[in-house]
C-alpha positions in Angstrom: 155.8 79.3 116.1 157.1 83.0 117.1 159.0 84.8 114.6 162.3 83.5 114.5 164.8 85.5 112.4 168.1 83.8 111.7 171.4 86.3 110.7 171.5 87.0 107.0 174.1 85.1 104.9 174.8 82.4 107.6 172.6 79.1 108.1 171.3 78.5 111.8 172.3 74.9 113.4 169.0 74.0 115.8 170.1 72.3 118.7 167.7 70.7 121.5 169.6 70.9 125.3 169.4 68.3 127.2 168.0 69.8 130.3 165.9 71.8 128.4 163.2 71.8 125.9 164.5 75.4 125.4 165.0 75.6 121.3 168.4 77.4 120.2 170.3 78.5 117.1 174.0 78.9 116.9 175.4 80.7 114.2 178.0 78.4 112.7 181.1 80.7 111.9 180.2 83.7 113.5 179.9 83.4 117.3 180.0 87.3 117.8 176.4 87.2 116.4 173.3 86.9 119.2 171.7 83.7 119.0 167.9 83.4 119.9 166.1 81.1 122.4 162.3 80.4 122.1 160.5 78.5 124.8 157.6 76.0 124.8 155.5 78.7 126.2 155.7 81.3 123.3 156.0 78.6 120.7 153.0 77.2 121.6 150.9 80.0 122.4 148.6 82.0 119.9 149.8 85.9 120.3 146.7 87.8 120.2 149.6 91.1 119.0 151.1 89.1 116.4 147.5 88.4 114.7 146.9 92.3 114.9 149.9 93.3 113.5 149.3 90.3 110.6 146.3 92.4 109.6 147.6 95.6 110.1 150.2 94.9 107.1 147.7 93.3 105.1 145.7 96.2 105.3 148.5 98.1 103.6 149.2 95.5 101.2 145.4 95.9 100.1 146.0 99.6 100.5 148.7 99.9 98.3 147.4 97.3 95.7 143.6 98.3 95.4 143.4 102.2 96.9 140.1 102.4 96.3 138.0 99.0 97.0 136.2 98.5 99.4 137.7 95.7 100.7 140.1 98.1 102.5 137.0 99.0 104.7 136.4 95.3 105.6 140.0 95.2 106.7 139.7 97.8 108.9 136.9 96.5 110.5 138.8 92.7 110.8 141.6 95.0 112.5 138.9 96.5 114.9 137.4 93.2 115.8 141.0 91.8 116.3 142.1 94.4 119.1 138.4 94.1 120.4 139.5 90.7 120.8 142.2 90.7 122.9 140.2 92.9 125.0 137.4 90.6 125.8 139.7 87.7 125.8 141.5 89.4 128.5 138.5 90.5 130.3 137.0 87.0 130.1 140.1 85.3 131.3 139.6 87.6 134.6 137.8 86.1 137.6 134.3 89.0 137.9 135.1 88.8 141.7 132.3 91.3 142.8 129.7 88.3 141.4 132.2 85.8 143.3 131.7 87.5 146.6 128.0 87.6 145.8 127.5 84.1 145.0 129.5 83.1 148.3 127.6 85.3 150.5 124.7 84.0 149.4 125.6 80.1 149.3 126.7 80.9 153.2 123.7 82.8 154.2 121.6 78.8 152.4 124.3 76.8 154.6 123.4 79.2 158.0 119.5 79.1 157.4 119.9 75.0 157.1 122.2 74.7 159.9 119.8 76.5 162.1 116.7 74.9 161.2 118.2 71.9 161.5 119.6 72.6 165.1 116.0 73.5 166.3 114.7 69.8 165.7 113.5 68.4 169.0 113.5 64.5 169.5 109.5 63.2 169.4 108.2 61.5 172.2 105.5 59.9 170.4 105.9 56.8 168.9 107.3 56.2 165.8 105.3 56.6 162.3 106.4 55.5 159.3 103.9 57.8 157.3 105.4 61.3 159.1 108.8 59.8 158.9 108.7 59.8 155.1 106.7 62.8 154.7 109.6 64.5 156.9 112.0 62.4 154.9 110.6 64.1 151.4 110.3 67.6 152.4 113.9 67.5 153.7 115.4 65.6 150.4 113.0 68.4 148.4 114.8 71.5 150.0 118.4 69.5 149.9 117.7 69.7 146.3 116.3 72.9 145.8 119.4 74.8 148.0 121.6 72.5 145.8 120.1 73.6 142.5 120.5 77.7 143.8 124.1 76.9 145.2 124.8 75.8 141.8 123.3 78.6 140.0 124.8 81.2 142.0 128.1 79.6 141.2 127.6 79.4 137.6 126.3 83.3 137.4 129.9 84.4 136.2 130.6 81.4 133.6 127.4 82.3 132.3 127.6 86.0 131.5 131.2 85.0 129.9 129.8 82.5 127.6 127.2 85.2 126.5 129.4 87.6 125.9 132.0 85.6 124.2 129.0 83.7 121.8 128.0 87.5 121.0 131.7 88.0 120.0 131.9 85.2 117.9 128.7 85.5 116.1 130.4 88.5 115.1 133.2 86.8 113.5 130.9 84.7 111.8 128.8 87.7 110.2 131.9 89.3 109.2 133.3 86.1 107.5 129.9 85.9 105.3 130.7 89.7 104.8 134.1 89.0 103.1 132.5 85.9 101.4 130.1 88.7 99.7 133.4 91.1 98.5 134.4 88.3 96.1 131.6 86.9 95.2 131.4 88.4 91.7 135.1 88.1 91.2 134.5 85.3 88.9 137.3 84.1 86.6 135.2 83.2 83.8 134.4 86.4 82.7 138.0 87.2 82.2 138.9 83.9 80.0 135.7 83.6 78.6 135.3 87.2 77.4 131.0 86.3 77.2 129.1 89.1 76.0 128.1 91.5 79.2 124.5 92.3 80.6 123.8 95.9 82.3 123.5 94.2 85.7 126.8 92.5 85.1 129.4 93.4 87.4 131.9 95.0 86.3 135.1 93.8 85.0 138.3 96.6 85.7 140.8 93.9 87.4 143.2 91.7 85.0 144.0 88.0 85.9 146.7 89.0 88.5 144.9 91.6 90.0 141.9 89.2 90.2 144.2 86.5 91.7 145.3 88.8 94.2 142.0 89.5 95.2 140.9 86.6 96.0 144.4 85.9 97.6 143.3 88.7 100.3 139.8 87.5 100.7 141.2 84.1 101.6 144.3 85.8 104.0 141.5 87.7 105.9 139.1 84.8 106.3 142.4 82.7 107.7 142.9 85.7 110.1 139.4 85.6 111.7 139.5 82.3 112.6 143.1 83.3 114.2 140.9 86.1 115.9 138.1 83.6 117.1 140.8 80.9 118.4 141.8 84.2 120.9 138.6 83.7 122.8 140.1 79.9 123.6 143.4 81.2 124.8 142.6 81.4 128.2 139.1 80.5 128.9 138.3 76.8 127.9 134.7 76.9 127.9 132.7 73.8 126.1 130.3 76.1 125.1 132.4 78.3 123.4 135.5 76.3 122.4 132.7 74.6 119.8 131.5 78.7 118.5 135.2 78.8 117.9 135.5 75.6 116.4 132.3 76.7 114.1 134.1 79.1 113.2 137.3 78.2 111.8 135.3 75.6 110.3 133.0 78.3 108.3 136.6 80.3 106.9 137.9 77.2 105.7 135.2 75.9 103.9 135.2 79.6 102.7 138.5 79.6 102.0 138.3 76.4 100.0 135.9 78.0 97.3 138.1 81.2 97.1 141.0 78.8 96.4 139.6 77.2 93.7 138.8 80.6 91.5 142.6 81.5 92.5 143.7 77.7 91.2 141.0 78.5 87.9 143.3 81.8 87.4 146.8 80.3 88.0 145.9 77.4 85.1 145.3 79.8 82.5 148.4 81.5 83.2 150.4 78.3 82.9 148.3 78.1 79.9 149.3 80.9 78.4 153.3 80.3 78.8 153.7 78.3 76.1 152.2 80.5 73.3 154.1 83.6 74.2 156.8 81.7 74.6 156.5 80.1 71.0 
């Protein structure tokens, strides 16, 4: 839903107009304050600009909390990918006029050639020959099938070009999701809670419980935004194969987020366990 901000200190009253589905917030007791309206089109459509703005805010939060973390570079890459996704989605939504014109011209040439061939046929004066008729009919059907296949190939050229570029871009998102998962791989709550002996190859533990919780939460947010970037490719172009690839990325990011969220719950559980002891 769009970002709806009523006036501070005034409780808005929602009403649905009788003749329209436009949602309005009326500021009770303060009619001088402007009210907002939100149409169904804006409420039910993902806005790429807002996704990019959210990623930029997340990048600032990571930079302020962990100024030396390499997760900042990953978030920068996520921002670049989101801007590129908006550009590519706009390109996919536009028709490729050159390809459409060439395909229409080629189909017209095929139809004209077929019409000219049929117009040159002359009725035979010989007696009806069943074998000859079957041979001619079979050859005609084969030619029609080849022409139909050729026309279908020409018509679907644009779709296949757009599908290939969309799948390549979605594959980049899938790779980026695994990179984000790698950054949280060594952030193990047990290393902070159990205080076991480290080895020479053990990763450094330079975070406390709160910082690790925030780091893991940032990874979850990046994965969630990555799924939204994938959904941008399905806003204006609903190719079945591409939509399925988008769904695969969303399932991947959801699964990785759930794994990270389990670590966050362990950290929060340990913080809750420490509260009674500190209070006592």
